[in-house]
N, C-alpha and C positions, 0 to 999 in steps of 0.2 A: 474128394473120394466118398464114394455112397457108404453108406450103414452097410449094406449087402456085401460090397466089395472088402470092407473091412473085416466083417465077419468070416469073410472066405481067408483072408490073411492070417487071422486069429487062428482058425481051425486048423490050417496047415503047419503054423507055427507050434501049435499044440500036439498034433500028431508028430512033429520032428522033435520034440522034447524041449522046444525053447520057450518053457512055460512063462518065464517072467514077461517076455516079449507079447506071448499071447495074451497075457492077463492085462497088460497095458492095452493092447487093441481092444480087447471085449469091453474096457472101460470107457474107450473112444466110442464105440459103437453104442454103449448105453448112454452118454452123453449127446449124441445125435438123435437117438429115436430110444428114449425110456421104454416104450411099449413093446421093444423086439424081444419077445420071450426065448429066442434062441442064442440071444447073447448072454442074458442070465444063465441058461443051460450051460453052455459052453465055459463062462466064467467059473461055475461052480465046479464043473468037472474039472479044470486047470487047477483050482485052489485044492481039492482033492488031491491030486495027482503030486502037487507040490510036496506035500508033508511026508 
């Protein structure tokens, strides 16, 4: 699965309130492409919502 597809899935999970699953996918996206800024943005947003 491509980084873009994983990012879309992570964003959907985040919007659905499944933050732990979303965070795990954001980490996968970053492993695939460490220069994908939107993955860091989504990860940070999910981590803030988790608190």
